[in-house]
Backbone bond lengths (Angstrom), bond angles and torsions (degrees), N, CA, C in turn:
res aa  C-N    CA-C-N  psi(-1)  N-CA   C-N-CA  omega(-1)  CA-C   N-CA-C  phi
1 Q - - - 1.424 - - 1.558 109.34 -
2 V 1.307 113.39 145.41 1.474 122.52 175.67 1.475 109.99 -121.40
3 Q 1.283 114.50 132.79 1.469 122.03 177.00 1.580 109.86 -107.50
4 L 1.287 115.98 137.33 1.459 122.21 -175.26 1.543 108.53 -125.81
5 V 1.301 117.31 130.77 1.450 122.33 178.82 1.521 109.52 -127.43
6 E 1.321 116.48 117.06 1.449 121.87 -179.36 1.538 111.21 -90.44
7 S 1.289 118.42 154.97 1.426 123.89 173.68 1.540 108.71 -156.14
8 G 1.337 115.33 163.64 1.422 119.97 174.64 1.504 118.93 104.98
9 G 1.290 115.45 -2.70 1.477 120.01 177.76 1.563 110.35 -70.20
10 G 1.335 114.75 174.22 1.425 117.97 177.87 1.530 110.80 160.70
11 L 1.293 116.01 -166.50 1.479 125.35 179.58 1.501 108.57 -104.45
12 V 1.301 114.31 130.86 1.480 120.31 -179.02 1.536 108.31 -144.80
13 Q 1.316 117.11 148.73 1.470 121.60 175.01 1.497 111.99 -76.07
14 A 1.304 116.27 151.85 1.436 120.78 174.95 1.528 111.33 -50.21
15 G 1.331 116.37 137.45 1.439 120.91 -178.73 1.556 113.55 91.52
16 G 1.343 115.53 -11.13 1.398 121.05 -179.90 1.528 113.44 -83.43
17 S 1.348 114.79 -174.65 1.461 121.58 -176.78 1.515 111.85 -133.27
18 L 1.296 115.66 150.18 1.479 124.87 171.02 1.485 110.56 -142.27
19 R 1.333 118.24 151.29 1.466 122.39 173.43 1.512 108.58 -121.83
20 L 1.292 114.62 122.08 1.431 122.56 175.60 1.517 109.51 -94.82
21 S 1.341 113.84 145.92 1.440 120.89 178.37 1.524 109.70 -126.65
22 C 1.347 116.00 144.68 1.471 121.69 176.76 1.554 106.96 -133.78
23 A 1.326 112.44 112.40 1.474 118.78 178.00 1.552 110.54 -96.04
24 A 1.267 114.75 128.15 1.468 120.53 -178.53 1.526 109.59 -105.77
25 S 1.302 114.95 142.86 1.475 122.73 176.96 1.544 108.92 -143.18
26 G 1.307 114.43 168.20 1.458 120.48 -177.34 1.499 111.94 97.27
27 S 1.339 115.30 -130.05 1.458 120.87 -176.63 1.565 109.87 -84.62
28 I 1.320 116.72 70.14 1.466 121.91 -174.02 1.496 109.99 -63.59
29 F 1.327 117.95 -32.46 1.455 121.76 -178.90 1.532 113.51 -60.36
30 S 1.351 114.92 -22.74 1.489 118.42 -174.33 1.529 113.27 -91.03
31 I 1.328 116.32 5.80 1.475 120.54 -177.88 1.518 108.43 -86.37
32 N 1.344 115.78 128.36 1.466 122.66 176.62 1.516 112.11 -95.30
33 A 1.285 115.98 -46.24 1.477 121.33 -178.81 1.531 108.72 -151.14
34 M 1.302 114.92 155.54 1.469 120.67 178.74 1.564 108.03 -129.28
35 G 1.285 112.81 161.48 1.444 117.94 -179.75 1.508 115.32 -165.92
36 W 1.288 114.14 176.01 1.491 121.82 177.67 1.539 109.31 -121.80
37 Y 1.303 112.81 135.35 1.477 119.30 175.57 1.545 105.57 -124.41
38 R 1.305 115.62 164.88 1.460 118.25 178.54 1.570 109.40 -143.09
39 Q 1.310 115.68 151.30 1.449 121.40 178.56 1.500 110.81 -137.36
40 A 1.316 115.55 113.47 1.482 120.21 177.87 1.522 107.50 -89.78
41 P 1.347 115.80 158.73 1.490 119.98 179.83 1.544 111.92 -53.43
42 G 1.280 116.69 129.36 1.460 123.03 175.21 1.546 112.66 77.76
43 K 1.350 116.84 4.05 1.458 118.79 -178.30 1.528 109.45 -118.85
44 Q 1.359 112.46 165.13 1.456 118.06 178.30 1.547 110.02 -78.94
45 R 1.265 117.01 156.12 1.461 121.80 173.24 1.519 109.11 -65.02
46 E 1.343 115.06 135.32 1.470 117.39 -177.66 1.483 109.04 -132.69
47 L 1.333 114.57 154.31 1.428 124.57 178.63 1.546 110.27 -68.51
48 V 1.329 116.64 137.11 1.464 119.97 175.10 1.537 108.21 -110.59
49 A 1.303 117.09 -54.68 1.470 120.95 -178.92 1.498 110.24 -160.11
50 T 1.356 117.98 151.34 1.456 122.50 174.83 1.502 108.72 -134.18
51 I 1.326 113.12 159.36 1.490 120.22 174.99 1.524 107.26 -143.00
52 T 1.314 116.22 133.00 1.459 120.06 178.96 1.520 110.79 -85.23
53 S 1.335 114.51 175.18 1.452 119.90 179.08 1.559 107.59 -66.95
54 G 1.306 119.02 -22.99 1.439 123.27 -178.98 1.528 111.01 -89.35
55 G 1.304 118.66 -3.93 1.449 122.13 177.78 1.502 115.20 94.31
56 S 1.346 119.92 4.41 1.479 119.66 177.20 1.541 108.92 -73.62
57 T 1.267 116.30 138.49 1.453 122.17 -179.80 1.505 113.28 -117.99
58 N 1.349 111.46 156.27 1.476 119.16 -179.83 1.601 104.92 -143.69
59 Y 1.321 114.45 141.10 1.472 118.75 -178.01 1.542 108.88 -132.06
60 A 1.330 112.17 152.03 1.532 119.73 170.26 1.499 104.55 -70.47
61 D 1.336 116.55 148.89 1.473 120.34 179.12 1.526 111.54 -59.21
62 S 1.287 116.16 -31.94 1.490 119.79 -174.32 1.532 112.37 -70.92
63 V 1.337 117.55 -14.96 1.446 117.07 -177.28 1.568 112.58 -119.82
64 K 1.304 115.93 -3.07 1.455 120.61 179.96 1.517 109.55 -54.23
65 D 1.295 116.49 143.64 1.490 123.30 179.23 1.551 113.84 70.51
66 R 1.366 116.86 -4.66 1.452 118.50 177.50 1.489 111.26 -115.84
67 F 1.377 117.07 -36.58 1.434 122.54 -175.89 1.526 110.09 -106.96
68 T 1.307 117.07 148.91 1.506 120.94 175.06 1.524 109.82 -135.54
69 I 1.282 116.28 126.20 1.443 121.26 176.97 1.510 107.62 -99.81
70 S 1.371 118.33 142.06 1.373 124.15 178.03 1.517 110.99 -150.50
71 R 1.333 116.27 167.50 1.456 116.97 179.25 1.504 109.79 -143.37
72 D 1.319 114.93 146.96 1.470 123.66 176.84 1.539 106.71 -114.45
73 N 1.272 116.87 98.64 1.446 120.27 -176.24 1.479 112.60 -62.53
74 A 1.311 118.78 -33.39 1.470 121.35 -178.97 1.556 110.57 -65.84
75 K 1.317 117.22 -29.61 1.410 122.60 -176.99 1.586 111.24 -102.40
76 N 1.317 115.59 -0.21 1.470 121.18 -174.79 1.510 111.26 48.85
77 T 1.313 118.17 47.72 1.423 123.58 -173.46 1.542 109.52 -134.46
78 V 1.333 114.31 140.00 1.451 121.99 176.89 1.543 107.42 -117.68
79 Y 1.296 114.30 139.94 1.470 120.42 -176.72 1.504 110.98 -118.35
80 L 1.334 114.62 152.71 1.448 119.93 170.89 1.518 108.15 -129.00
81 Q 1.297 116.18 105.63 1.513 120.87 177.43 1.483 107.61 -86.47
82 M 1.328 118.59 119.90 1.483 125.76 -176.26 1.500 108.96 -114.47
83 N 1.350 116.76 113.20 1.456 122.01 178.82 1.529 107.66 -114.06
84 S 1.341 115.20 164.30 1.460 123.81 177.27 1.508 109.58 48.67
85 L 1.307 117.03 49.92 1.450 121.14 -177.98 1.479 112.90 -63.17
86 K 1.336 114.52 145.84 1.509 121.41 -179.95 1.534 105.95 -121.22
87 P 1.322 114.48 158.22 1.476 119.86 173.74 1.499 113.50 -51.44
88 E 1.326 115.47 -39.28 1.486 118.71 179.93 1.510 115.75 -68.91
89 D 1.338 116.55 -5.98 1.477 120.06 171.99 1.519 112.67 -82.48
90 T 1.310 116.80 -4.46 1.474 121.76 -179.30 1.496 108.85 -63.38
91 A 1.322 118.08 125.23 1.510 123.86 -175.46 1.523 106.61 -177.70
92 V 1.305 110.13 170.12 1.488 119.65 165.44 1.520 106.61 -88.88
93 Y 1.318 117.89 125.17 1.451 124.49 -177.81 1.513 109.88 -99.20
94 Y 1.320 117.90 127.45 1.445 122.56 -176.16 1.563 108.27 -117.48
95 C 1.310 115.63 136.04 1.427 122.34 172.16 1.573 108.93 -87.77
96 N 1.303 116.35 144.92 1.444 121.44 -174.21 1.526 108.57 -138.67
97 A 1.321 115.75 139.67 1.463 120.55 175.04 1.555 106.34 -125.33
98 V 1.341 114.00 131.36 1.485 119.78 174.81 1.529 106.52 -101.28
99 L 1.292 113.43 120.89 1.457 119.14 -179.22 1.518 113.88 -83.08
100 K 1.308 117.97 165.07 1.382 122.48 -176.44 1.579 110.92 -67.17
101 N 1.355 114.28 -25.45 1.475 117.55 178.39 1.513 112.50 -87.12
102 G 1.338 116.29 6.45 1.462 121.03 175.62 1.531 113.31 93.91
103 L 1.318 119.49 -13.65 1.401 122.59 179.27 1.552 111.79 -72.57
104 R 1.284 116.97 160.67 1.494 121.99 -178.74 1.519 108.64 -123.41
105 S 1.351 112.97 143.92 1.450 119.26 172.54 1.556 105.42 -118.58
106 W 1.375 113.91 147.21 1.460 120.21 179.12 1.476 111.79 -125.90
107 G 1.326 116.51 148.63 1.470 121.75 170.53 1.510 109.91 -82.83
108 Q 1.310 115.56 -178.90 1.440 121.80 -175.45 1.506 112.09 -85.71
109 G 1.317 118.19 -14.43 1.466 123.48 176.02 1.544 110.58 96.32
110 T 1.302 113.01 152.26 1.477 121.46 175.44 1.485 108.73 -137.88
111 Q 1.345 115.96 136.20 1.488 121.48 -175.83 1.484 110.79 -80.90
112 V 1.284 116.20 131.80 1.497 122.29 169.07 1.509 107.85 -119.27
113 T 1.330 116.34 124.68 1.458 121.69 -179.43 1.539 107.07 -122.52
114 V 1.284 118.07 126.25 1.437 122.45 178.01 1.529 109.27 -116.24
115 S 1.306 116.04 116.16 1.466 121.25 -177.90 1.536 109.64 -89.96
116 S 1.329 113.12 148.21 1.501 118.80 -179.46 1.521 111.12 -89.85
């Protein structure tokens, strides 16, 4: 089992920045890739960014050139640096880990609110 704890959400004005953190614990060796998803009110959960154990990254078109995903293997932590935030980025952001057996673990989510 892998436990994920997110932090760093909050309220920010449009154009501002936030950095989300996701600390992983438990069976860290079983993690294949990690990522961030988000869910806005009334909408489906959507992919924001992913990073593999080898460091390859992938981004949703809507956040490319604004968000950066990174990981610190020594701290078992994944980060999402969010710049040039827009009101449409408002959502609950969830950390996700894809395990080598194909199962997924999710964090509890952290709220990001961008005011116009």
